C-alpha positions, -999 to +999 in steps of 0.1 A: -270-522+194-257-539+163-288-559+156-315-561+130-349-577+131-366-582+098-401-566+096-408-571+058-441-589+047-421-621+042-410-623+078-424-618+112-412-609+147-412-642+167-384-633+192-383-595+194-357-596+222-332-616+201-299-597+195-268-604+175-235-591+165-214-604+135-177-599+136-145-613+122-136-646+139-107-658+159-088-669+128-084-655+093-113-665+070-137-669+100-168-651+111-183-651+145-220-647+153-228-637+189-264-643+199-281-631+231-314-624+248-333-651+229-358-674+245-342-702+266-344-734+247-356-719+215-344-736+183-330-714+155-315-721+121-287-699+109-283-690+072-261-667+052-269-649+019-254-621-002-285-600+004-299-584+036-334-593+024-344-628+035-349-651+006-347-688+012-338-695-024-306-673-020-297-685+015-272-712+025-277-731+057-249-727+083-260-745+115-287-750+140-286-737+176-307-742+207-309-713+232-291-681+226-279-665+259-243-658+252-241-682+223-211-677+199-210-695+166-179-694+145-179-705+109-160-700+077-166-668+057-188-681+029-180-652+005-144-641+011-138-606-003-176-600-005-202-589+020-225-615+034-255-613+058-266-638+084-303-646+089-315-663+121-346-683+113-373-699+134-401-720+120-393-708+085-393-671+093-363-648+095-365-633+130-333-614+127-308-603+101-273-590+108-242-579+089-208-569+100-209-534+115-174-525+103-164-535+068-131-556+066-111-533+044-073-534+044-069-497+035-102-483+048-107-469+083-139-465+103-160-478+074-193-488+089-228-500+079-256-481+097-280-510+094-297-527+124-304-497+146-339-497+161-363-468+154-390-457+178-418-473+158-403-508+161-387-509+126-350-510+121-325-494+097-320-516+066-286-531+063-267-522+031-283-488+026-262-463+045-224-465+049-202-440+067-164-439+065-131-420+068-112-409+037-106-435+010-072-427-004-055-458+009-080-484-003-063-514-020-074-529-053-092-557-033-109-530-012-122-513-043-134-546-057-152-553-024-169-519-024-179-523-061-197-555-051-220-534-027-236-518-058-233-483-043-253-458-062-242-425-046-213-411-027-209-378-007-175-365+001-177-339+029-140-328+027-129-294+016-110-290-017-076-291-002-083-323+016-096-339-016-065-328-034-041-342-008-060-375-003-077-383-036-102-412-035-101-440-061-130-442-085-158-466-077-179-483-103-214-469-112-213-444-083-228-409-086-201-389-068-210-356-050-186-332-034-202-314-005-175-295+013-194-288+046-168-266+062-162-245+031-200-241+026-205-229+061-179-202+057-161-214+088-123-214+094-127-240+121-101-268+126-115-298+108-091-327+117-057-335+130-039-328+097-048-292+101-020-290+126+004-288+096-010-254+085-022-241+119+001-255+146-006-225+169-043-235+170-033-267+187-016-249+216-044-228+231-077-234+249-092-264+265-086-298+249-117-305+228-128-269+223-116-269+187-141-296+178-169-282+199-164-251+177-163-272+145-195-290+154-214-258+162-203-243+129-213-273+109-249-268+119-250-237+097-238-255+066-275-259+057-271-259+019-247-288+020-266-308+045-299-302+027-283-315-005-275-348+013-312-353+022-322-343-014-299-370-027-314-396-002-348-388-014-339-395-051-347-429-065-309-435-071-299-421-037-292-454-020-271-474-013-252-442-001-216-439+011-207-407+028-173-397+044-150-370+054-113-374+065-116-392+098-152-402+094-160-386+127-174-351+130-187-341+095-197-377+088-209-381+124-232-351+122-248-363+089-252-398+104-269-384+134-293-362+114-303-391+091-309-415+120-328-390+141-350-380+111-361-416+106-368-421+143-337-436+158-333-424+195-305-399+204-290-425+228-285-449+199-272-421+177-246-412+203-236-449+206-229-450+169-210-417+170-187-431+197-179-462+178-153-441+159-131-446+190-132-483+184-128-484+146-106-454+138-069-462+143-062-431+165-028-444+175-017-448+139-032-414+130-013-397+158+020-413+147+015-401+111+006-366+122+035-363+145+059-375+118+046-347+095+052-320+121+083-333+138+101-300+135+071-281+151+059-307+176+070-285+205+044-259+194+015-283+199-003-292+231-005-330+230-038-330+249-053-307+223-040-329+194-054-360+211-088-344+216-090-336+179-084-372+170-111-386+192-149-387+192-162-372+224-199-369+234-195-332+239-187-326+202-220-340+189-238-325+218-225-291+209-241-295+174-274-304+191-272-275+214-266-251+185-297-264+168-316-259+200-304-223+204-308-213+167-339-233+157-356-247+189-344-283+185-333-310+162-367-316+145-373-279+140-339-277+124-347-306+101-380-288+091-370-251+091-333-251+082-333-281+059-368-279+046-378-315+052-416-320+051-436-348+067-439-364+033-401-363+030-396-379+064-421-407+056-403-413+023-370-415+041-385-441+065-399-461+036-365-463+020-343-468+050-364-488+075-378-522+075 
């Protein structure tokens, strides 16, 4: 899933089946590129550059490789503390570009680039345009420097006012910050995240595990003014690169990610795959330890299965939001059009900005 194939005028699709994943390597300071599904015996050159857009003048040669089925290439991080992109080149053309899905931040959690996902028209989401994350209050000075190097232009914080006050984000350079409290704007009193157990422990002791977040996701659908404002921002000239986040980077952030991706033509199956990546990149074990420490004197009032369910991403949560759209508006696309007011022109502009 974490692949990208360049479709800009300066590149062409030579090996459409080629796939790649870029991750941290087996040792500090190393990156690992995993290639698969390429043509047997095909020869590729691998380059890195600071930009997701292929430009030979900016790129640095890493290595050559023949054949790609299961190939893993490990190399030194060429830009420690800064983001880099890898371009796989054949016959002078970049046939694939890939970045790290999760950003290597010491104090950030579940911080991901939405680049590389394939849309139904054959294009792919541009790397370096859309970032989703959990709350940012524990970012280190090096993390902030790393994020400043991304040249973010806009930020949306979906947390409510009390969450912002208790977990303040550090300022980022040249970023237009927007507070869009989705739960407050919906008028809902739904449980938002595991820290809510501190103020409402009794809510974590009743009902089926997972029901709290089914209810949350259904209620978020009706925060139309807030969600509309995110799309209005994306349509602005200075709306990307955009970073958006909530507390865990899971439900509020997950719903916005899903709606953006679906609007530009990414299939629901891929959207659900991305949603479920939270369980890989959010440190749920650490989150649970912190939460339990805060409520040690009231832990007996909490059903541990309910608490665990609130910390996880589960398919039924996002599905509940889709079902609410179906019931209230007739589907996801009617929701985008009727509830959010997106026109065909708006959708085409989003595709122009976010796909390649």
